[in-house]
N, C-alpha and C positions, 0 to 999 in steps of 0.2 A: 654540606655540601650535596644538593640534592642530585638522587642518581636517574639516569633515563629510563623512563618506561621499558620493562622487560618485553620480548617478544615470544609467541610462539612460532612454530616454522609459518611459511607463509601459506601452504597448504592447507593446513590444520585450521589456522587462522580463519583464512576465507570459507573453509565448510562452517566453524563455530559461527561466525558471523550471519552466514547464509541461515543457518538454521534458527538464530534468534530473530532475524527477518521473518522466515517463516512461519513463528506465532502467528504473525496477522492473517497471513493467505491462508493459512490452514483454519484459522476462526471463522474467516468469512466464506472460503469456497467449498467446504465441506457442509457448510450448510445450504447450500443450493437444491441438491436432490431432495432435501426436507421440505422445502416449501410449501408442495400440494399438502402434504399430510398436515402440516402446521395449519397452514390455512383450514384444511378440512375441519380439524380438532378444535382448534382455538377462536377461528375467524371465520366460520361459514359463511356469514352474512357480507363479509367485505375480503375476499381473495387477495387482491392486491394487499391488504395491508401486513400480509406475512414478508412481504419484501423488508418491513422496517426492522425486520429480526438484523438485517445487514446494514442498515444504515445508522440504527441506535449502537450498534457496536463502533462503529467509525466516529460516532460522536463523542462517546466515551474515551475512546482513543485520544482524538484531537484534544479534548480537555487536558486529558492526563500528560499529554506530550508537553504542554505547557510546565507542569510540575517536575516532570521526571529530570529535566537537563540540567535546571537549577540545583535540584537536589544531589545530583550526582556531581557537581561541581565543588559541592560543600563535603559531602561524605563516602565521596568515591564512586566509580562505576557500579562494580560488583555488587556492593550492597545494595543498591538502588534496583537493580535489575532483580535481585532475587526477591525483595518485598514486592517488587509489581508482580513477579511470579505469584505469590503465595494468596496476593488479593484476586488476581486472577483466575486462581484454581478455587477460591473459595466462591466466587460469583459462579463461576460454571459448575459447582455442586446446586449452586440454589436455584439456577436455572433447571437444573435437571427434575429438581422437585415441584417446580414452581405449578401453579393450577391455574393459569390462563394467562393469556397473551401480553397484559399489560407487567404479568411481574416479570415474565421472559424477557422483556424489553426492559425493564429496568436493571434485572441482571446483566444482560449483555451491555448496556451503558456502562456498570462497573466493571464488567470484564475488560471492556475497551480500555478504561481506566488501568488497569493492572497488565494489560498488553504494551501499553505506551512506554514504559519502563524499557522493555527488550526492542523496543523499535527504535527510540531515538537516543536511549545511550549508547546502543552498539555502534551508532553513528559517530557519537562523541568519542566512543573507545577507538575507531577507525581512526578519527582526526588526531588523536593523542600519538599516533604512531605515523601516520602517513599525511601529505598533503599535496593540493594541487592534483596533478593530473595523475600522478602516482595514487592518491586518493581515489579519484574515479577510478582507476583501473582496477582498484582492489573493491569496489563496491560493484561494480559491473561483472566481475568473476563471481562475486558473492550473491548477485542478482541473478546469475545465468544458473547457479545451482539451487536457488531460492524458487526458480520458476518449475523446477520438478514436483515441489508441493501443490502449487496449484493444477499441473498434470494428474495428480494421482487422487487427490482430495476427494472431489467428487466422487469419482470410483470407491474409493475407501468409506466415504459418508453411506452411498449407496449399500454397500455390503452390511455396514452397521445397522442401517434401517431396516434392511431386510430382516437379517437375524435376531436384533435386541429394539427396533424402533428406536425413532428418531431422538429421542432422548437420550440415549447412549452416547450422542454424538459428543455431547457435554464430558462425560467420563475420557472418551479419546482425547480432548483438550488437556483434560489434568495428568494424562499420562505423557503427553508429548513435551508439554512444561516441566515436568518432572524431571526427563530425561536430558533437556536443554540444560536445565539448570545445574543438573550434576553435572555434566560436561565443562560447563562454565567454573563451576566452582572449583573441581580437580585439576584443571588443565590450564586454565588462562590467569596469569598473574595478573594483579590489580595495574592499570594504565596510569592512573593518576595518583602519585606520591602526596602522602600526608602536606609536606611542603609547598605543593603547589596547587592544592585547596582553597577554595574562594570561601570567607566568611558567608553564613547565611543570614544575612541582614539587609533591611531595605534598602539603604543607600548602596551598596554596590551592585544589589540586584539591577535597582533602577536605573543606574550608571549604565551598567551593560546592556540592559534592555534599550535602553537610547541610544547606545553605539550601532547594536542591531538596526532598528525601525529608523536610523536618517542614514544608513548607507544607501546610495539608490539600486546598486547592483542586489544587495540583498531583498530589498522591497519588491525588485522586478521578479527576481526569481520567486519568491513568494506567491505572487499573482499568476504568474506561469504554472508554478506547482498547483494551485488551487483548482486555475483551469484543466490542466491534464488529470490532475486529481478525480475533479467532476466527472470528467468523460468516463473514466476510468471506472467510478463506483456507478455511475449510472447504466453503464454495460453491464457490469456484475449485477446489478439489481435486476434489469430486465432480461437478460439472457435466459433463464431458465423459462418464464414464462413465455418467449418466442419460440423456445424450441417444441415448447409443451402445446402451445395453441395456435402458434402459426403454421408451425411446420409438424405439429402430430409426431414429435420424438422423444416424448418423456422418456421414454425407458432407455434408449442410446444417448441421451444428453451425455451421461459422465462419460462415456466413450469420444463422443465428438468433443468435448471440452479436453478432453486430455492430448487430443489432437491438436486443437490450438493451441493449447499452453505449451506444449513441446515445440510446434513451429514457431510462435512467438519467443521463446526462450534464447532462440537465436540471435535476437537483438542485443543482448546482454554480452555475448562472446565476439557480435560485430563490434559494439561500441567499445569493449575493453581492448579489441585487438586495433582500432585506429584513433582513439580518441587523445592518446600522445601526440599523435601525428597531425591531427586537424584541429584540435581544440574542442571545449566543451560546447561554447556559444552556437561554432559552425553547424555540430551535430543536431542539439537542440533545434535550431531554426530552420534546418532542411526537413527534418522529420516532422516537424508542425504543416511545412507546408505541403508537405506529401500528404499528409492526413486530411488536411484542406480539401484538397483536390480529390482525394480518393472518397471522401463522405458526401460532397456534393453531387459526384458521381452516383453514388448508391443510391442518395436522395431521388436525383432525376429520372435515373431508370426507372427506380419502383414506382413512383408517383406516374410515370408516363406509360407504366405496365409493357415495359420494353424488353424485360427478360422473357427469353425463353424459357419456357416451362421446366426444362431440365436444369435451366442455371440458375433458377431463383434461391434455392437452399445452399449450391456452391457459392454462388456471389456473398451470400450471408457470412459465410465460414470464412471466407477470403477477407472481407471487412473486419469480422474481429479479430482476425490474425493481426490485421494492420492497425487496429487499434490498440493491441496488448502490446504489437513491436514497438509502435510509437511511445507507448510509456516506458517500456525497456530501454528507448533510446534517448530518452529525456529526464528522467527522475533523477537517475543516478549523478548526471551530470549537473543538473539542476543544485542538488544537495552540495556536489564539490564546489560549484559555483557560488552558493551562499556561504559555505564554512570558510573558504580560503582566506577572507581578508579578517576574519576571529577567531583563529585559531586558540589564541589565550583565554576564549570565553564561550569555546565550543559546544559545552554542553548548554550555556543559556541560547546562544544561536541556533543550535540544533531543535531546541523546545519550542523556540519562537516560530522559525519558519516551520515546522511540522505542525505545532498546534493551529497556528493562524490558516496553514492551506488546506488542512485536514478540516475544520469544523467548517470553513466556508465553502468546502468542496461538498459537503453533507447538504448546504441549502442550495445547491446546484443538482447533486444527483438525486435527491428524494422526489423532488417534482419531476424530474426526468425519469425516474424508473416508473411513477404512478401515472405517466400521461401514455403509459403503454395502451394503446387502441387495437390490438392485434396485428399490426404492420411493423416494420422496422422505421416507417419513417420518421416517427418524432424523435427515436434514439438517433439515430444519423444526423438529422438535421441539427438536433443537440451538441452532439460531437463535432459537427462541421463550424458550427457557431464558435465554440469553445476554444477549438483548435485554432482557426484564425483569429480570435482576439488573443491568445498566446503568443501566435507568431508577430501580430503589431506589436507587442511589448519589448519581444526579441529585438526585433528592428529598430526600436526605440534608443536602445542600449548604444552607448558610445562603443566606436568600431576597433576595440582592442582584442586579442589575441588571448584566449585563455582556455 
């Protein structure tokens, strides 16, 4: 008889999941202060190309996400996370020694492939132990802790750059991954017993993929996640150039970003507190609607030059907090919605939803970041459009409570 999955205490479990999630945030956000130096050293003729350091990682993560889930369904959650971390660390070491931007970008794609394992398999691990609104609540609390990493990562990155140069950030990635893997291996029991594992054969994988991709709710959540991730990654790609070139605040950028992350981090606490009462769909729908209005207001006021001089920068800070807050109120709920009907193939479902939404989001975010023209208008307009499309998709779903 198959034994039920063992559990850590919920507090430690949430903290561990948050650290696994944070691999992604730390790998992206800590690079932001390094972009001017990377551009000056590796792409002086095209400084905007340094932003590809971010989207190349996300691209690799999206591709890797498609593989990590099915592998974890067959071999267990912990081994797949561990081997992904090894790949992640090897790629970070390659990037540390890379002689040119092209090599760094290739290493970042591979690093993203490795990081996909803790990202997607940790969601399947949560689904092994929780479901429905309880899963959304656990993910929300994990996301709340996870937001501390984006808050401190740019500041930590700036300290590393000042003392050791921008390449040393890749050594910090290796240390962070080693610590999280030690915690996972020593404390978290395997949540997918051998008796529940699916064979790694084409037929069952294809059947599981068809089950996921013919479910209307899952397809809709994939599309909405794509749009939310596109808005989020586009904002991350553009934020350092905006602080530097638009507002002349390069030196204080890490402190402002920490403030933004802390303020936006309250979204996960709010969501965890109310999702069981109001349901996931309603909260996602309201969050997207508010973001549409906020972004259109930002575009209109900026384009018409109606902001008083003293409010231009505070308005941008408030708008950025709104974008990250919207992500905190939607992504955990969308993941829970997608995995709820397919708990028996949670790894495959998490892989498909994560892979498709992430890879397609890069296609939206990269041109949005490269469209930077010295103002916030292209970015805010892009976020408004993506949020409006996401809202329309949520409203198209049947009116059930989830």
